[in-house]
C-alpha positions, -999 to +999 in steps of 0.1 A: +532-189-486+551-171-459+570-181-428+582-163-397+619-158-389+629-155-353+659-133-346+674-136-312+692-115-286+701-131-254+670-143-236+646-128-262+634-132-297+616-114-325+600-133-354+601-116-388+594-128-423+620-146-444+621-147-482+596-170-499+605-204-512+590-227-538+569-255-522+581-290-532+552-311-518+518-305-534+502-325-506+508-298-480+479-273-474+494-238-475+480-214-449+474-177-453+503-153-445+513-156-409+514-128-383+545-115-366+551-128-331+567-106-305+580-115-270+605-094-251+625-068-270+626-065-307+655-080-327+672-065-358+657-070-392+676-083-421+659-071-452+628-053-465+611-086-468+616-092-431+597-060-423+565-073-438+539-084-412+512-110-414+477-104-402+474-139-387+482-143-351+511-167-343+504-198-322+536-200-302+559-176-284+596-181-281+623-175-255+660-184-255+669-206-225+696-185-208+714-182-175+734-214-169+728-227-204+744-196-219+776-203-199+776-239-209+772-233-246+799-206-247+825-233-239+807-265-250+780-277-275+747-293-267+744-329-281+712-341-265+685-331-240+656-346-221+628-329-203+610-336-171+581-316-156+605-305-127+638-301-144+659-304-176+689-327-184+714-314-209+742-335-225+772-319-242+799-329-267+825-328-239+807-356-220+790-335-194+754-338-181+738-308-165+706-307-145+689-274-150+658-257-137+631-244-161+649-210-162+682-227-174+700-224-140+725-252-133+715-273-103+738-303-107+766-314-130+779-349-139+812-357-156+802-388-175+827-391-203+854-371-221+834-375-254+800-368-267+769-377-247+746-395-272+713-397-251+698-391-217+668-409-204+646-402-173+619-423-158+584-407-151+593-399-115+625-380-125+645-400-098+665-422-122+685-413-152+703-433-179+732-418-199+752-432-228+782-418-247+802-421-278+830-440-261+807-469-251+800-459-216+766-465-201+753-454-167+719-458-151+717-443-116+694-427-091+696-390-087+686-392-050+698-427-041+729-448-043+714-471-069+738-473-099+747-494-130+779-489-150+790-506-181+815-499-208+810-514-242+835-518-270+814-498-294+796-464-292+763-466-274+738-445-294+707-449-273+694-456-238+658-457-224+649-466-189+615-481-180+590-452-174+582-468-140+619-476-132+613-463-096+592-495-089+612-526-080+592-547-105+602-524-134+640-522-131+645-524-169+662-504-195+673-508-231+705-496-248+721-501-281+746-494-307+748-521-333+722-542-314+694-535-290+699-549-255+673-552-227+688-551-192+666-565-163+675-568-126+670-602-112+659-613-078+695-613-065+700-577-076+720-588-106+715-575-140+707-598-169+709-587-205+691-600-236+693-591-272+660-577-286+673-570-321+704-569-342+718-572-377+701-541-393+727-515-385+731-490-356+702-483-334+698-445-335+665-437-318+644-453-291+612-443-272+596-462-243+560-457-234+541-480-211+547-516-221+559-507-257+593-499-269+598-483-303+633-480-319+647-472-353+677-487-371+689-484-407+660-504-421+630-490-403+611-487-370+603-517-348+578-519-319+584-544-291+558-555-264+577-558-232+548-578-216+546-605-242+583-603-250+573-601-287+581-577-315+547-567-329+556-546-359+581-534-384+576-501-402+601-497-431+615-464-439+605-448-472+635-429-485+665-452-483+686-428-502+691-406-471+719-415-448+704-426-415+732-411-395+727-376-412+689-377-412+680-397-382+645-410-374+624-390-349+600-409-327+574-398-302+545-414-284+513-393-284+497-417-259+501-453-249+489-466-282+498-439-308+533-437-322+544-408-345+573-414-368+591-388-387+620-397-411+633-376-440+603-357-452+577-384-443+554-385-412+535-416-403+510-418-374+506-454-362+481-469-339+488-500-318+457-522-318+446-554-302+443-584-326+410-603-326+412-637-310+402-655-342+432-639-360+459-646-335+471-681-342+509-677-339+508-639-343+513-614-315+483-602-296+489-566-309+497-551-342+505-516-356+483-499-382+493-467-401+463-444-398+478-414-414+508-408-437+519-376-455+549-358-468+563-325-455+583-298-473+615-301-454+636-327-434+622-336-400+645-331-370+619-336-343+582-343-335+559-335-306+521-338-300+500-307-293+464-318-286+452-333-319+479-314-339+516-319-343+546-297-337+573-304-363+609-292-362+623-291-397+658-288-411+657-264-441+681-261-471+676-234-496+693-224-529+710-190-531+696-169-559+731-154-564+754-184-562+728-211-569+743-232-541+725-249-513+729-235-479+715-242-444+686-219-436+669-213-403+652-243-389+614-242-389+590-250-362+556-258-377+522-266-362+503-289-386+469-306-385+472-342-397+447-355-421+443-391-434+465-386-465+478-351-461+481-323-436+472-286-431+497-261-419+484-240-390+515-221-381+551-218-394+581-200-377+616-198-389+640-197-359+673-178-360+693-199-336+730-194-331+752-211-357+723-224-378+745-219-409+768-248-399+742-272-384+730-304-400+697-322-396+711-345-369+722-315-348+686-304-340+663-321-314+628-313-303+619-322-267+587-314-250+571-312-216+536-328-217+524-312-185+529-275-196+530-278-235+566-265-236+587-273-266+625-272-265+644-267-297+679-279-291+709-271-313+746-273-306+749-236-296+713-227-286+682-239-267+650-222-275+618-227-256+585-224-274+552-224-256+516-218-265+506-182-264+483-173-235+456-147-233+481-120-223+501-128-255+470-127-275+462-092-262+498-081-268+494-091-304+461-073-308+475-042-292+505-043-315+481-046-345+461-017-331+431-039-327+421-022-295+385-031-295+392-068-300+419-065-273+394-049-249+368-076-256+394-104-251+405-089-218+369-086-206+361-122-214+393-135-198+398-110-170+403-138-144+431-153-165+451-123-177+481-113-155+500-087-174+472-065-186+444-045-170+411-038-188+413-001-178+448+003-193+437-013-226+405+008-226+425+041-221+449+031-249+419+024-271+404+059-263+438+076-270+441+056-303+406+068-314+414+104-305+447+102-325+427+090-355+402+119-351+373+096-342+362+118-313+326+106-311+336+070-310+363+077-284+337+096-262+312+067-266+338+042-255+345+063-223+311+053-210+321+016-209+358+020-201+358+047-174+327+034-157+322+050-123+357+064-119+350+101-115+387+112-115+393+094-148+362+110-163+374+144-153+409+138-167+394+127-200+371+157-202+401+180-198+419+160-226+389+166-249+389+203-239+426+206-250+417+193-284+385+214-286+361+184-286+341+190-255+309+187-276+318+151-286+320+139-250+290+158-237+263+132-245+282+105-227+291+122-194+278+104-162+248+121-147+241+101-116+267+075-105+292+090-104+286+127-104+315+148-116+325+182-102+300+210-112+329+228-129+330+200-155+294+203-165+295+241-165+326+241-187+307+220-213+276+242-210+296+273-216+312+257-246+277+251-261+264+284-251+291+301-271+285+282-303+254+261-303+221+274-286+202+243-297+228+219-282+229+240-251+191+237-247+193+200-253+218+195-225+197+217-201+167+194-208+186+162-205+209+170-175+195+171-140+196+206-126+218+196-096+248+187-117+259+223-121+256+257-103+222+268-117+227+305-109+260+307-128+243+293-159+212+315-155+235+346-154+254+334-185+221+330-204+209+364-193+242+379-206+236+363-240+200+375-240+212+411-237+227+406-271+197+387-286+167+394-264+142+377-287+160+344-291+133+319-284+157+290-278+175+309-250+143+322-235+129+287-234+161+274-219+160+302-193+125+292-184+137+256-178+165+269-157+141+290-136+120+258-132+150+239-118+156+268-095+119+267-084+115+302-097+082+292-113+067+327-116+095+338-140+094+306-158+056+309-163+059+344-176+085+333-202+064+303-213+033+325-217+053+351-236+066+324-259+031+307-260+049+275-253+029+242-250+047+232-218+030+260-198+001+238-188+025+209-179+045+233-158+014+245-139+002+209-133+036+196-123+045+223-098+009+232-087+012+268-098-026+275-097-021+303-072+003+320-096-021+319-126-052+335-110-043+368-126-031+352-158-063+334-169-068+357-198-033+350-211-038+312-208-071+315-226-056+335-254-028+309-257-050+278-258-086+282-247-094+245-250-065+234-227-070+263-204-107+256-198-100+219-192-073+227-167-095+253-149-125+230-147-104+201-135-091+223-107-122+241-095-111+235-059-079+256-066-094+283-088-132+289-082-157+293-109-165+328-096-129+338-098-126+327-134-158+344-145-146+376-128-112+375-146-130+370-179-155+398-173-138+420-199-135+392-224-171+379-229-161+356-258-137+337-235-162+339-207-187+321-230-162+294-238-155+287-202-192+287-191-203+267-221-178+239-211-189+242-175-225+237-186-216+207-207-200+190-177-227+199-152-260+216-159-263+228-123-228+240-112-230+273-131-267+279-126-262+314-112-247+324-146-274+308-168-291+342-173-258+357-184-252+328-207-284+336-227-268+368-240-235+351-244-250+323-265-270+348-285-239+368-292-212+342-298-228+308-303-264+308-315-263+272-327-259+261-290-285+285-277-316+263-283-299+232-268-290+253-238-326+266-234-339+230-236-313+215-210-313+244-185-338+243-157-325+275-141-328+298-171-354+327-166-378+321-195-391+357-197-356+371-200-347+345-226-379+353-246-371+390-244-336+385-258-348+361-285-376+384-296-352+413-297-328+394-320-357+378-339-346+343-331-378+325-343-369+289-334-358+298-300-389+321-295-412+293-306-396+269-281-399+295-253-436+303-261-445+266-262-426+260-229-444+289-213-478+274-224-486+299-253-488+272-280-511+291-302-487+321-305-459+297-311-478+280-339-488+313-354-451+324-354-441+292-372-467+297-398-463+334-402-426+338-397-412+305-409-439+296-434-429+260-427-460+237-428-440+206-419-426+223-388-461+236-379-475+200-383-446+186-362-453+212-335-490+203-335-481+166-332-458+173-302-485+193-284-513+168-293-540+196-289-572+195-310-575+233-308-540+237-323-550+214-352-582+235-357-561+267-358-537+251-382-565+240-405-581+275-404-548+292-412-540+267-440-575+266-456-568+294-481-532+284-487-530+255-512-494+245-503-503+243-466-534+222-475-512+197-494-489+194-464-518+188-441-534+162-464-500+144-464-495+144-426-527+146-406-542+113-415-533+096-382-541+126-360-572+143-375-600+129-397-590+141-432-627+144-441-629+175-418-602+192-439-615+181-472-651+194-465-636+229-457-617+232-490-634+258-512-648+245-544-626+254-574-594+259-554-564+245-571-543+224-547-509+212-558-505+174-559-541+169-546-544+135-563-512+122-547-523+135-514-557+118-516-541+086-528-518+088-498-548+094-475-565+063-489-533+043-486-529+054-450-565+045-443-561+011-460-530+005-440-549+013-408-576-011-418-551-038-425-534-032-392-567-034-373-576-067-391-542-081-383-544-071-347-579-086-345-567-119-359-539-120-334-563-111-305-588-138-315-560-164-318-546-155-285-580-156-268-588-190-282-554-204-271-559-190-236-595-204-235-583-238-244-556-236-218-581-225-191-604-253-201-577-279-199-567-266-165-602-266-151-608-302-164-579-315-143-588-333-110-582-317-076-566-337-047-587-337-015-571-352+016-572-350+054-551-318+054-577-298+035-602-278+056-636-262+049-631-225+042-663-218+061-663-238+092-625-244+092-629-281+101-613-309+081-630-313+048-632-351+051-649-367+081-629-387+105-653-417+101-651-426+064-682-448+068-705-418+073-720-401+043-706-366+034-709-340+007-680-316-004-680-287-030-647-277-046-645-245-067-621-238-096-603-214-074-593-245-053-614-234-022-633-262-006-666-262+014-689-287+031-721-285+011-741-278+042-718-248+049-727-230+016-759-210+013-787-226-006-791-213-042-821-191-049-843-188-079-826-156-090-792-170-087-793-207-092-755-210-096-732-213-067-701-192-063-670-192-040-678-170-010-642-161-005-634-151-041-667-132-044-660-113-012-625-102-025-640-091-058-618-115-076-647-127-096-670-156-087-659-191-092-684-218-101-683-251-084-662-276-104-668-307-083-693-321-059-683-351-038-710-372-022-710-404-003 
């Protein structure tokens, strides 16, 4: 375990590490090594051990209370002190009381006694003060009023405490004591009445008043008195009775109105004042004190103060010299500890080098605190040290001292509204310098983005710094490119650096940086100069093309891209609409990538006409074919004027697509195509052309004589569906057994196989004749089965429809007054229902008066609907005759 030692110059301090000691109390949780705290200028170190630094940040910072306090303590010695939020009150051994501001300047002085001031007490308002001294004098008076109480006792008065609300007329009370504790109260006639609260247990040496509770310590222990009920509610005995109470006095402090902290010797007790349940009261006080936590410390306690849920403990330290083996007074310690139920954990520990610590005793140290600002005052006879919680500025100071710049920068950004002494930019610049010093140039350059932000002048300054150390390449990826924009000279300087040593890096920057960041002509000239030395360097040529593009010199850029056969040439043409510039470079584009070139040309027919492209490719028929072929695929009619030319091109460069072209084209001259195909002996294409021109017999003959493919001949005959062709095919095949086999296998559904079989010469050997005949029979059988199946389906459907018609015709027909006779157009029913009438209704739903129909003759005894018969819809026989 380590502690910090604080070495002082006037007004400042520097904590360093003191030698280690052996811990005496196993109950204390030891922390890790503690970090050095700095505030103000550095002090002198005492040994090599003191130079060691801890990596844990201190919790408090220290400053000696100077100005008037320095003058006082040069001639006198501090005996006691009390703290108010507005001022301080310091008592001395020569009986003086000084009122000081928080900087230590004297604002008022009181000559109270010629001897030591034992205690000073202030009410919460800071308007009334109580003072007692070793010669028995007691004074309670108003600082801003004439109110005053004087009394001189025949024994030393050790303590005094005024009511916290003494300013109120109902609370004019104070306690004082030496060998007994007296309570003074002002009566209604402005007279003071005293009463003894306690006596008989030795001198009263410490007292603290909070709210309605008074706690004091005598030789036997600590008592708590309830001023409201006028009852003593508790007695907490002291643990180590071997210690002299005058040399090791008790330290008391109230954390709040119901929590009392007691420190005596090496023991700390945390007590809670609680309300007693009504059922337990009987003759007992309404309140009682319960010890909620108790633990031992390593050294003797000289003072206590609360800090949130932690404790600040001022300890008196004695150590044994390794050389003489004698005890000596060491520096006092100020510790921050975290209380636990039966032990505690040390959070921070600082050893303070106060003036004259070698001669001080435990009773010479006091710890006072200001609750409002968390200020802690360590009072010794020759020194007053102020400790306060470290703020964010102190935290950043410590991080910077430890060279933890990134953490310091982060802390400053998080608390930028609260820091006063630091600026984020200054911390960031220090961080960048630190990284540069360590040779971490890339990290330093990366941090510039965040730290420098939009400050162009700082960016330029940092770039020159990187230039001085030869690290322009490191900062180049992080330079701002939009907001802000630096001077062109900055970017040009970096580009020249890369151009001299790294062509690839130079090309990358040209691609990534906008062209308006630098003077393009300057860089173009520099690249040209380098190309004079290395004219075939593809990286420089490509970069020069990009520079030409930025400069809108697209012609030069396009030439370089075409020379390099670079894939970006098409993107360049599209992006900058360079179609007018490529009209004479179509062959180059096709040579580079015919697929992309043709797609681009066809997509932009409005900018480069089909005629222009075909003319440019006149001397390169293979490329001309590629272009016209894709044009034909997109639209069969756009290039119709070139279809005649395409026949030769397909025949020369792409025969597999010639037949599809001939089939799909409606503008192709068939005679020309036939001539070319016959010249080149393209049988399939010739057959197609002959059949298309109506010369099917010649086409069939060519298939049989040139291709010798019976299947193809049969397929051709099937497509033409011409009986004469089948006859020709049979005549040609009759003396060729393989052809006969093919015919027998395929003509069963088109030609009667008996015609072929009768023509086969007797004795001719025909391969697989049996199989062919079996197949014919199977095909015939299949046809019979299909016919029978179809007949069954037809009969079933006919029967179903007949039944449906019969059901329909058997249904009744509604005849009412709205129906008319289709012949005379008068109502079908008479107006007088009593008269006899006769009506005929046909299945077609037409109705007639019987007398309006012609009489049936002997030749045609059945009657038919006149209307349906006249419309040739088929006669309808009468389905109903109504008579009455």
